[in-house]
C-alpha positions in Angstrom: -118.1 -144.0 -117.5 -121.5 -143.6 -116.1 -123.4 -140.0 -116.4 -125.6 -139.0 -114.2 -128.8 -136.4 -114.4 -131.9 -134.8 -112.7 -134.7 -132.7 -114.3 -135.4 -129.6 -114.0 -139.4 -128.7 -113.2 -141.9 -126.1 -112.1 -144.4 -127.7 -110.6 -147.2 -127.7 -107.2 -147.3 -130.5 -104.7 -151.6 -131.3 -105.0 -151.6 -132.8 -102.0 -150.2 -129.6 -100.0 -152.0 -127.3 -101.9 -155.4 -129.1 -100.7 -153.3 -128.4 -97.0 -152.7 -125.4 -97.3 -155.8 -124.7 -98.9 -158.2 -126.4 -95.9 -155.5 -124.8 -93.9 -156.5 -120.9 -94.7 -160.0 -121.9 -94.3 -159.7 -123.3 -90.4 -158.1 -119.6 -90.1 -160.1 -117.6 -91.8 -163.0 -119.2 -90.4 -161.1 -118.1 -86.5 -160.2 -115.0 -87.1 -161.9 -112.1 -85.4 -161.3 -109.1 -87.6 -163.3 -112.1 -90.8 -166.3 -112.7 -88.1 -169.6 -111.0 -90.7 -167.6 -110.7 -93.4 -167.7 -112.3 -97.0 -163.7 -113.5 -96.3 -163.6 -117.3 -98.1 -161.1 -119.3 -100.4 -162.5 -121.5 -103.0 -161.3 -123.9 -105.5 -160.7 -122.8 -109.0 -162.4 -124.9 -111.5 -161.0 -129.1 -111.1 -158.9 -127.1 -109.1 -156.1 -125.6 -110.5 -156.0 -122.3 -108.3 -157.4 -120.6 -105.5 -160.5 -117.9 -105.8 -160.1 -115.9 -102.6 -162.8 -113.6 -101.6 -163.1 -110.6 -99.4 -165.0 -107.6 -98.6 -162.8 -105.7 -99.9 -158.9 -105.7 -102.0 -157.7 -104.9 -98.7 -159.5 -108.2 -97.0 -157.9 -110.4 -100.8 -154.6 -109.3 -99.7 -155.7 -110.5 -95.9 -156.4 -114.2 -97.4 -153.5 -114.1 -99.7 -151.1 -113.5 -96.8 -153.0 -116.6 -94.5 -152.0 -118.8 -97.8 -148.6 -117.7 -98.1 -147.7 -118.0 -94.8 -149.4 -121.5 -95.1 -147.2 -122.8 -97.9 -144.5 -121.4 -96.3 -144.8 -123.6 -92.9 -145.0 -126.6 -95.7 -141.8 -126.2 -97.4 -144.1 -124.8 -100.5 -142.7 -121.7 -103.0 -145.6 -119.2 -103.2 -143.8 -119.1 -106.3 -146.5 -121.0 -108.0 -149.3 -119.1 -107.4 -150.1 -116.4 -110.7 -150.6 -113.3 -109.5 -150.9 -112.0 -113.1 -155.0 -111.4 -112.4 -156.7 -108.4 -111.6 -159.0 -109.0 -108.5 -162.9 -108.2 -109.9 -164.7 -105.6 -107.5 -169.0 -106.4 -107.4 -171.3 -106.2 -104.9 -169.8 -105.3 -102.7 -167.3 -107.9 -102.9 -164.0 -108.8 -104.3 -162.8 -111.6 -106.2 -159.2 -112.1 -106.9 -158.6 -115.1 -108.4 -154.9 -116.9 -108.7 -153.6 -120.1 -111.2 -150.9 -122.1 -110.1 -148.4 -122.1 -112.1 -148.0 -124.9 -113.4 -144.7 -125.9 -116.4 -141.3 -124.2 -117.5 -142.4 -121.9 -120.0 -140.1 -122.5 -123.4 -138.4 -119.3 -122.4 -138.1 -120.1 -118.9 -136.1 -123.2 -119.9 -133.9 -121.0 -122.1 -133.1 -119.1 -120.0 -132.1 -122.1 -117.0 -130.2 -124.0 -120.1 -128.4 -120.7 -120.6 -127.3 -119.7 -116.8 -126.0 -123.4 -116.8 -123.9 -123.0 -120.1 -122.4 -120.0 -118.4 -121.7 -121.1 -114.4 -121.2 -124.6 -115.0 -119.6 -126.0 -118.6 -119.3 -129.2 -117.1 -122.8 -130.0 -116.9 -124.9 -130.4 -120.0 -128.2 -129.3 -120.2 -130.6 -130.3 -122.6 -134.5 -128.9 -123.1 -136.9 -131.7 -123.2 -140.9 -130.1 -123.2 -141.7 -128.6 -120.5 -138.0 -129.3 -118.3 -134.9 -129.5 -117.8 -132.7 -132.5 -118.3 -128.8 -131.2 -116.7 -126.4 -134.5 -117.2 -122.9 -134.9 -116.1 -120.2 -137.3 -115.0 -119.7 -137.0 -111.9 -122.3 -136.2 -109.4 -121.0 -133.3 -107.2 -121.3 -130.9 -110.4 -124.6 -131.7 -110.6 -125.1 -131.0 -106.6 -123.4 -128.1 -107.4 -125.8 -127.5 -110.4 -128.6 -127.6 -108.2 -127.3 -124.7 -104.9 -126.6 -122.6 -108.1 -130.2 -122.4 -109.7 -131.8 -122.0 -105.5 -129.8 -119.2 -105.3 -131.3 -117.6 -108.4 -134.1 -115.9 -108.2 -136.3 -116.7 -111.0 -140.4 -115.8 -110.5 -141.5 -119.7 -111.1 -141.0 -122.4 -108.8 -138.2 -125.1 -108.9 -138.0 -128.7 -108.3 -135.7 -131.0 -109.5 -137.0 -134.8 -110.0 -135.6 -138.1 -111.4 -131.9 -137.7 -109.8 -130.1 -140.9 -111.3 
């Protein structure tokens, strides 16, 4: 009997993030309410996140709204943004570093595996590093698992790769 599988990962698409960045830059440059203000977006280090700049927290929030809108228009989850850092205010300017979340933590992988054991007993979930491999003898079961996980509201983005 053939065995089918796929991996559950939490990653972001670097090319799409480039597109989100450039689209946000263009919108900031054309918005009337940002004229003459320090409002901007920059890359963090090696393109591992965004750095939002504004004249105050309200302006950083406005830039974040633009980023979320651009993510949604490109079918990317806004859950990839790590909003845990607090904005820094200095010299009449506010900067907010927002790194991207990459990879499933062990706790998140265990949470997914437990949900699959409870709600889909016919599939087998194995934690492999920062991914969860789901195997079954039925493709229909795997499709059910994907729809089940898409409905679950986790605070991290999920992607399904290596579908075989």
